[in-house]
C-alpha positions in Angstrom: -30.2 -26.2 174.2 -30.4 -22.5 173.6 -27.6 -22.5 171.0 -29.2 -25.4 169.2 -32.6 -23.7 169.0 -31.1 -20.4 167.9 -29.0 -22.2 165.2 -32.0 -24.1 163.9 -34.2 -21.0 163.8 -31.7 -18.9 161.8 -31.1 -21.5 159.2 -34.5 -23.1 158.9 -37.0 -20.4 159.8 -37.9 -19.6 156.2 -37.3 -23.0 154.6 -38.6 -25.8 156.9 -42.4 -25.7 156.8 -44.5 -28.5 155.5 -47.8 -27.8 153.7 -49.7 -29.5 156.5 -48.2 -27.2 159.1 -48.9 -24.2 156.9 -52.5 -25.2 156.5 -53.0 -25.8 160.2 -51.3 -22.5 161.1 -53.1 -20.5 158.5 -56.5 -21.8 159.6 -55.6 -20.9 163.2 -54.6 -17.3 162.3 -56.8 -14.5 163.6 -55.5 -11.1 162.7 -56.6 -8.4 165.1 -56.0 -5.0 163.5 -57.8 -2.8 166.1 -55.6 -1.0 168.7 -52.3 -2.8 167.9 -50.4 -0.5 170.1 -52.2 -1.9 173.2 -51.4 -5.5 172.4 -48.6 -6.8 174.7 -45.4 -7.9 173.0 -45.0 -11.7 172.7 -41.6 -13.2 173.6 -41.5 -15.4 170.6 -38.3 -17.5 170.4 -37.0 -16.1 173.7 -39.4 -18.4 175.5 -38.6 -21.4 173.3 -35.5 -22.6 175.1 -37.6 -23.1 178.3 -40.6 -24.6 176.5 -38.7 -26.8 174.2 -36.3 -27.7 177.0 -39.2 -28.7 179.1 -41.0 -30.5 176.3 -37.8 -32.4 175.2 -36.9 -33.7 178.6 -40.6 -34.4 179.5 -41.1 -36.5 176.4 -37.8 -38.3 177.0 -39.2 -39.2 180.5 -42.6 -40.2 179.2 -41.4 -42.4 176.4 -38.8 -44.0 178.5 -41.4 -44.9 181.1 -44.1 -46.2 178.8 -42.3 -47.9 175.9 -41.7 -51.2 177.6 -44.6 -51.5 179.9 -46.0 -54.7 178.3 -42.8 -56.5 179.0 -42.6 -55.1 182.5 -46.1 -56.4 183.4 -45.5 -59.8 182.0 -42.0 -60.3 183.4 -42.1 -58.6 186.8 -45.8 -58.8 187.7 -46.1 -62.3 186.2 -49.3 -61.2 184.3 -50.6 -63.3 181.4 -50.7 -61.6 178.1 -54.5 -60.9 178.1 -54.5 -59.4 181.6 -51.5 -57.2 180.8 -53.0 -56.1 177.5 -56.3 -55.2 179.2 -54.6 -53.1 181.8 -52.6 -51.2 179.1 -55.7 -50.8 176.9 -57.7 -49.4 179.8 -54.9 -47.1 180.9 -54.4 -45.9 177.3 -58.2 -45.2 177.0 -58.3 -43.2 180.2 -55.1 -41.3 179.2 -56.6 -40.3 175.9 -60.0 -39.1 177.4 -58.4 -36.9 180.1 -56.8 -34.5 177.6 -60.3 -33.3 176.6 -61.0 -32.6 180.3 -57.6 -31.0 180.7 -58.3 -28.7 177.7 -61.7 -27.7 179.2 -60.1 -26.9 182.7 -57.3 -25.0 181.1 -59.5 -22.9 178.8 -62.3 -22.2 181.3 -60.5 -22.0 184.7 -56.7 -22.4 185.2 -55.0 -21.4 182.0 -52.4 -23.4 180.1 -49.4 -22.6 182.3 -51.0 -23.6 185.6 -52.5 -26.7 184.1 -49.2 -27.9 182.7 -47.5 -27.1 186.1 -50.0 -29.2 188.1 -50.0 -32.0 185.5 -46.2 -32.1 185.5 -46.1 -32.9 189.2 -48.9 -35.4 188.8 -46.8 -37.1 186.1 -43.7 -37.1 188.3 -45.7 -38.7 191.1 -46.8 -41.5 188.8 -43.2 -42.1 187.6 -41.8 -42.2 191.2 -44.4 -44.9 192.1 -43.6 -47.0 189.0 -39.9 -46.8 189.9 -40.7 -47.9 193.5 -42.8 -50.9 192.2 -39.6 -52.3 190.6 -37.3 -51.3 193.4 -39.2 -52.4 196.6 -39.7 -56.2 196.7 -42.9 -55.9 198.6 -44.5 -53.9 195.7 -44.3 -56.7 193.1 -44.6 -60.5 193.0 -41.6 -62.7 193.7 -39.4 -63.4 190.7 -40.3 -66.3 188.6 -38.5 -68.2 185.8 -39.6 -67.7 182.2 -40.5 -71.3 181.9 -42.9 -71.1 184.9 -44.3 -67.8 183.5 -45.1 -69.6 180.2 -46.9 -72.3 182.2 -48.9 -69.8 184.2 -47.4 -71.3 187.4 -46.0 -68.0 188.8 -47.8 -66.1 191.6 -49.6 -63.0 190.3 -49.7 -59.6 192.0 -51.6 -59.3 195.3 -54.5 -56.9 195.6 -52.3 -54.4 197.4 -49.6 -54.7 194.8 -52.1 -54.2 192.0 -53.6 -51.1 193.8 -50.1 -49.5 194.0 -49.5 -50.2 190.3 -52.9 -48.8 189.3 -52.3 -45.7 191.5 -49.1 -45.1 189.5 -51.1 -45.4 186.2 -53.7 -43.0 187.6 -51.2 -40.2 188.3 -49.5 -40.8 184.9 -52.9 -40.4 183.2 -53.6 -37.2 185.2 -50.3 -35.9 184.0 -50.9 -36.8 180.4 -54.4 -35.2 180.6 -53.0 -31.8 181.6 -49.7 -31.7 179.6 -50.9 -33.2 176.2 -53.6 -30.7 175.3 -51.8 -27.6 176.5 -48.1 -27.9 175.6 -48.3 -27.0 171.9 -51.0 -24.3 172.4 -48.9 -22.7 175.2 -45.9 -22.6 172.9 -48.0 -21.0 170.1 -49.2 -18.4 172.6 -45.6 -17.1 172.8 -45.8 -15.9 169.1 -47.6 -12.9 167.8 -49.6 -14.4 164.9 -50.5 -11.0 163.6 -46.9 -10.5 162.3 -45.1 -12.4 159.6 -42.2 -13.1 162.0 -44.6 -14.6 164.5 -46.2 -16.9 161.9 -42.8 -18.0 160.5 -41.6 -18.7 164.1 -44.6 -20.9 164.7 -44.0 -22.9 161.5 -40.4 -23.4 162.6 -41.6 -24.5 166.0 -43.9 -27.2 164.5 -41.0 -28.6 162.4 -38.6 -28.5 165.3 -41.2 -30.1 167.6 -41.7 -33.0 165.2 -38.0 -33.6 164.8 -37.5 -33.7 168.6 -40.3 -36.2 169.1 -38.9 -38.6 166.5 -35.3 -38.4 167.8 -36.4 -38.7 171.4 -38.5 -41.7 170.8 -35.6 -43.4 169.1 -33.3 -42.6 171.9 -35.7 -44.1 174.4 -36.2 -47.3 172.4 -32.5 -47.8 171.8 -31.1 -46.8 175.2 -33.7 -46.8 177.9 -35.4 -50.1 176.8 -31.9 -51.7 176.6 -31.3 -50.6 180.2 -34.7 -52.0 181.3 -34.2 -55.3 179.5 -30.5 -55.9 180.2 -29.5 -54.0 183.3 -32.2 -53.1 185.8 -35.9 -52.2 185.7 -35.3 -49.8 188.6 -32.5 -48.0 186.8 -34.6 -48.1 183.6 -37.4 -46.3 185.3 -35.2 -44.1 187.5 -33.6 -42.4 184.5 -36.9 -41.2 183.0 -37.9 -40.0 186.5 -34.8 -37.9 186.7 -35.6 -36.5 183.3 -39.0 -35.5 184.5 -37.5 -33.5 187.4 -35.2 -31.7 185.0 -38.2 -31.0 182.7 -40.1 -29.3 185.6 -37.0 -27.1 186.3 -36.8 -26.1 182.7 -40.5 -25.2 182.6 -40.5 -22.9 185.7 -37.2 -21.3 184.7 -39.1 -19.4 182.0 -41.8 -18.0 184.3 -40.7 -14.4 183.8 -40.4 -14.7 180.1 -43.7 -16.4 179.1 -46.7 -14.7 177.6 -49.8 -15.8 179.5 -53.3 -16.0 177.9 -56.1 -15.8 180.4 -58.8 -18.5 180.3 -61.9 -17.3 178.4 -64.5 -19.9 179.2 -65.4 -23.1 177.4 -67.3 -23.8 174.3 -69.4 -26.5 176.0 -71.9 -23.9 177.3 -72.5 -22.6 173.8 -73.2 -26.2 172.7 -75.6 -26.7 175.6 -77.4 -23.4 174.8 -78.2 -24.6 171.2 -79.5 -27.9 172.5 -81.7 -26.3 175.2 -83.0 -23.7 172.8 -83.8 -26.3 170.2 -85.8 -28.4 172.7 -87.6 -25.3 173.9 -88.7 -24.4 170.3 -89.3 -27.9 169.1 -93.0 -27.1 168.4 -92.2 -24.2 166.0 -92.0 -24.5 162.2 -89.1 -23.3 160.2 -89.9 -20.7 157.5 -89.7 -21.5 153.8 -86.3 -20.9 152.2 -87.4 -17.7 150.5 -88.8 -16.3 153.7 -85.7 -16.5 155.9 -84.7 -12.8 155.7 -84.6 -11.6 159.3 -86.1 -14.8 160.6 -82.9 -16.0 162.2 -80.6 -14.4 164.8 -77.3 -13.5 163.0 -75.3 -10.9 164.8 -72.1 -9.6 163.3 -68.8 -11.2 164.3 -65.5 -9.3 164.7 -62.9 -12.0 165.3 -63.8 -15.1 163.4 -65.2 -16.1 160.0 -69.0 -16.5 159.7 -70.5 -19.9 159.0 -73.6 -19.8 156.7 -76.9 -21.4 157.7 -77.1 -24.9 156.3 -79.9 -27.4 155.8 -78.0 -30.3 157.5 -79.5 -31.2 160.9 -82.2 -28.8 160.1 -84.0 -29.1 163.4 -81.2 -27.3 165.1 -82.0 -24.2 163.1 -84.9 -23.6 165.4 -82.5 -22.5 168.1 -81.7 -19.4 166.0 -85.3 -18.7 165.0 -86.4 -15.3 166.4 -89.8 -15.1 168.1 -91.4 -12.3 169.9 -89.6 -10.5 172.8 -86.3 -12.5 172.3 -84.3 -9.5 171.2 -83.1 -6.5 173.2 -83.3 -3.0 171.9 -79.7 -3.2 170.7 -80.5 -6.3 168.7 -78.8 -8.8 171.1 -80.3 -11.9 172.4 -82.3 -11.4 175.7 -81.7 -15.0 176.8 -78.9 -17.1 175.2 -80.6 -20.3 176.4 -83.7 -19.4 174.3 -82.2 -17.7 171.3 -78.8 -18.7 169.8 -77.0 -17.2 166.8 -76.6 -19.0 163.5 -72.9 -19.2 164.3 -73.6 -21.2 167.4 -75.9 -23.5 165.6 -73.4 -24.2 162.8 -70.6 -24.8 165.3 -72.6 -27.6 166.8 -73.4 -28.9 163.3 -69.7 -29.0 162.5 -69.0 -31.3 165.4 -72.0 -33.5 164.6 -70.9 -33.8 161.0 -67.4 -35.0 161.8 -68.6 -37.6 164.3 -69.0 -40.5 161.8 -65.5 -39.8 160.5 -64.3 -39.9 164.1 -66.1 -43.1 164.8 -64.7 -45.0 161.8 -61.3 -43.6 162.6 -61.6 -45.0 166.2 -62.3 -48.5 164.8 -59.4 -48.2 162.3 -57.0 -47.4 165.2 -57.6 -50.8 166.7 -55.2 -52.4 164.3 -52.5 -49.8 165.3 -52.9 -50.4 169.0 -53.0 -54.2 168.8 -50.0 -54.5 166.6 -48.0 -52.4 169.0 -49.0 -54.6 171.9 -49.0 -58.2 170.5 -46.0 -57.7 168.3 -43.9 -57.6 171.4 -45.1 -61.2 172.2 -44.2 -62.2 168.7 -40.7 -60.7 169.0 -40.0 -62.5 172.2 -40.5 -65.8 170.5 -38.3 -65.2 167.5 -34.6 -65.3 166.9 -33.5 -61.8 168.1 -29.7 -62.3 167.5 -27.9 -60.0 165.1 -24.6 -61.6 164.7 -23.1 -63.8 167.5 -23.0 -61.3 170.3 -25.8 -58.9 170.0 -29.5 -59.6 170.8 -32.2 -57.1 169.6 -34.5 -56.1 172.4 -38.2 -56.9 171.5 -39.1 -53.2 172.0 -36.6 -52.0 169.4 -38.8 -53.0 166.5 -40.8 -49.7 166.8 -37.6 -48.0 165.6 -38.6 -49.2 162.1 -41.9 -47.4 162.4 -40.3 -44.2 163.6 -37.7 -44.1 160.8 -40.3 -44.9 158.2 -42.6 -42.1 159.5 -39.7 -39.7 159.4 -39.2 -40.6 155.7 -42.8 -41.0 154.5 -44.3 -37.7 155.7 -41.6 -35.5 154.2 -41.6 -37.6 151.0 -45.4 -37.2 150.6 -45.4 -33.6 151.6 -42.5 -32.5 149.3 -42.6 -34.9 146.4 -45.7 -37.1 146.1 -48.3 -34.4 146.9 -46.8 -32.1 144.2 -47.0 -34.9 141.6 -50.6 -35.8 142.7 -51.6 -32.1 142.6 -50.8 -32.0 138.9 -53.1 -35.0 138.3 -56.0 -34.4 140.7 -55.8 -30.5 140.6 -56.4 -30.7 144.3 -54.3 -28.7 146.8 -52.1 -31.2 148.6 -52.7 -33.9 146.0 -55.4 -35.7 148.0 -58.2 -34.4 150.2 -58.0 -35.1 153.9 -60.7 -37.7 153.6 -58.9 -39.5 150.8 -55.7 -39.6 152.9 -57.7 -41.0 155.9 -59.2 -43.6 153.6 -55.7 -44.7 152.5 -54.8 -45.0 156.2 -57.8 -47.3 156.7 -56.7 -49.5 153.8 -53.1 -49.8 155.1 -54.5 -50.6 158.5 -56.2 -53.7 157.0 -53.0 -54.7 155.3 -51.1 -54.5 158.6 -53.3 -57.2 160.1 -53.1 -59.4 157.1 -49.3 -59.2 156.9 -49.0 -59.7 160.7 -51.2 -62.7 160.6 -49.2 -64.3 157.8 -46.0 -63.8 159.6 -47.4 -65.1 162.8 -48.7 -68.2 161.1 -45.3 -69.0 159.7 -43.6 -68.2 163.0 -45.9 -70.5 165.0 -45.3 -73.3 162.5 -41.6 -73.1 162.8 -41.7 -72.7 166.6 -43.8 -75.9 167.0 -41.8 -78.0 164.4 -38.3 -76.7 164.9 -38.3 -74.5 168.0 -36.3 -75.2 171.1 -37.5 -75.9 174.6 -37.9 -72.2 175.2 -40.5 -72.0 172.3 -38.4 -69.6 170.3 -38.9 -70.1 166.6 -35.8 -70.4 164.3 -37.1 -67.3 162.4 -35.4 -63.9 162.5 -37.1 -61.0 164.2 -36.4 -59.1 161.0 -39.5 -60.8 159.5 -41.5 -58.3 161.6 -40.1 -55.3 159.7 -42.8 -55.3 156.9 -45.6 -55.0 159.4 -43.9 -52.2 161.2 -43.2 -50.3 157.9 -46.9 -50.6 157.0 -47.8 -49.4 160.5 -45.8 -46.3 159.8 -47.5 -45.7 156.5 -50.9 -46.2 158.3 -50.0 -43.6 160.9 -48.6 -41.1 158.3 -51.9 -41.1 156.4 -54.5 -41.8 159.1 -53.3 -39.9 162.1 -51.9 -36.9 160.3 -55.0 -36.9 158.0 -57.3 -37.0 161.0 -55.4 -34.2 162.7 -55.7 -31.9 159.7 -59.3 -32.9 159.1 -60.4 -32.1 162.7 -58.5 -28.8 162.7 -59.9 -27.8 159.3 -63.5 -28.8 159.8 -63.8 -27.6 163.4 -65.0 -24.0 164.0 -62.2 -21.6 164.9 -63.2 -21.4 168.6 -63.6 -25.1 168.8 -60.2 -26.1 167.5 -59.0 -27.2 170.9 -61.9 -29.7 171.0 -60.9 -30.8 167.4 -57.4 -31.4 168.6 -58.7 -33.6 171.4 -60.6 -35.8 169.1 -57.5 -37.6 167.9 -56.8 -38.6 171.5 -60.4 -39.6 172.0 -60.0 -41.9 169.0 -57.1 -43.7 170.6 -59.1 -44.0 173.8 -62.2 -45.4 172.0 -59.9 -47.8 170.1 -58.4 -49.0 173.3 -61.8 -49.7 174.9 -63.0 -51.5 171.7 -59.7 -53.5 171.8 -60.3 -54.6 175.4 -63.8 -55.6 174.5 -62.7 -57.7 171.5 -59.8 -59.2 173.5 -62.1 -60.3 176.3 -64.7 -61.7 173.9 -62.1 -63.8 172.1 -60.5 -64.9 175.4 -63.9 -66.0 176.7 -65.2 -67.9 173.6 -62.0 -69.6 172.5 -60.2 -72.1 174.6 -63.3 -74.1 175.3 -63.9 -77.9 174.8 -60.2 -78.6 174.8 -59.3 -76.0 172.1 -56.4 -73.6 172.9 -57.1 -70.0 173.7 -56.3 -67.8 170.7 -54.6 -65.3 173.0 -52.9 -67.8 175.3 -49.9 -66.4 177.3 -47.8 -68.9 175.3 -48.5 -67.7 171.8 -47.2 -71.0 170.4 -50.3 -72.6 172.0 -52.6 -69.8 170.9 -53.7 -68.6 167.5 -52.7 -65.0 167.4 -53.0 -64.9 163.6 -56.7 -65.6 163.9 -57.1 -62.6 166.1 -55.2 -60.5 163.5 -57.5 -61.8 160.8 -60.6 -60.8 162.8 -59.3 -57.3 163.2 -58.6 -57.2 159.4 -62.2 -58.3 158.7 -63.6 -55.7 161.0 -61.4 -53.2 159.2 -62.9 -54.1 155.9 -66.4 -53.5 157.2 -65.3 -50.2 158.7 -63.7 -49.1 155.5 -67.0 -49.6 153.7 -68.8 -47.5 156.3 -66.1 -44.8 156.0 -66.4 -44.6 152.2 -70.2 -44.1 152.6 -69.7 -41.4 155.2 -66.9 -39.7 153.2 -69.0 -39.6 150.0 -71.8 -37.9 151.8 -69.6 -35.4 153.7 -69.7 -31.7 152.8 -66.7 -29.7 153.7 -67.1 -26.6 155.9 -67.7 -23.3 154.1 -67.3 -19.8 155.5 -68.1 -16.3 154.3 
């Protein structure tokens, strides 16, 4: 591992850095010129073998555990498709809310190192419990034939078995909540961003990190999923659990090398102060534009760019309005809960401004989540043979998405964006909101294509399928929708990541990073709501349930079309919000 990282750094340090990574890094840069001799030296790449070793094996464990959960719940726990989807949607929602809490705890109380350490053991606990649910017969329902599972004749999990399973998901969610928001920032803490070498090292880290994630996901889908499908669920979960143990060893091995950044408190108190001060001064009137000199509290800032006072959410400006006896002799605020700075007010405004973009993004993510869940059910009812002797596991289709992402992002960054820049005269070719809008559009296209493929698959399964309900239609027909899924993620998720980093205030960037996870969580909750509504209102008066466990009886394509229609309405709302949005300015 050490030699691999050293080789990569020496050959790629100056060449492999995408424009997106450069933008994000440059926006995070805070150059502190005072007293440089007192600043402790950062270990830089000396700490990376431990951090990347930990991150590599931890992701290997995480992806190996989670990639095939839908199949596990349906085959081993005899759950119907809707019940399994609701459990996974709920778990995904919780897992993507907890990183915000984890970021708060790390920044305000524990620090990144201790948060990652505690979360790693929590994650390991969840993985051990999942492995035990497949190994111990008393922890899962008795085995049942695929035919009986299709007919819903198999005994489901008992209450105690379900409690054990949910306990495993709880510990996995706790682990994700601590590791996810802290792993990359902890790595960046190891570099001195006031030096050219430190900034170049961070860029190389971003690139290497992305390469590792793509390769590891493919390894898991190809090898671990194959073990789970064809050999043993216990072994398939045992291997990732072993990886997690190795990951923890890697992490603690670098204890004496790491640079540690002490927690400095949370931004939430600053937000609360603005709200309280605004409410307290709600009866006051704001001065006219020409009379604002000295009317607002605007102390100098040493370590971050200043945000100018804006007219958006004008009522919040009252929090910075100076009234009698609110300033100390040195010009500071005598009570931060009664008088806030312009910077504090504008920080809150930045968060409020991006909320409509966040909300429309959350709705757009529904199509991504549902395709990843229900496409497994489609794949299980298609011809998965490649040649005479090899059968493609249903979970392998996500490989198409990973390969496409690995090709699309560099192509856009290195080729397409340069061509678009010449046309649009815009840095990067397209603005972040334009890229997000393209992601929304491709998200609609996903659902339309998936619906058309499902319509054809169902027709063939009913008219020409065998007794097992498998349609004489190759699983390769699912490739187009997984390619479009990759394009959607490349534009939407990467676009949102850059947008939230760029438009969040400097000291709120951790919250901005958490918003992408919160989008996934919101999308999962919305998905569960839509799935339950469709499950409740279809299947009455002798009509089949659209989301029946036997998708040949259901009408999954109708569900896809509904998500596409929702996406069209959401795209219209996004366009309205994007046209009215004003990008953040600093001085």
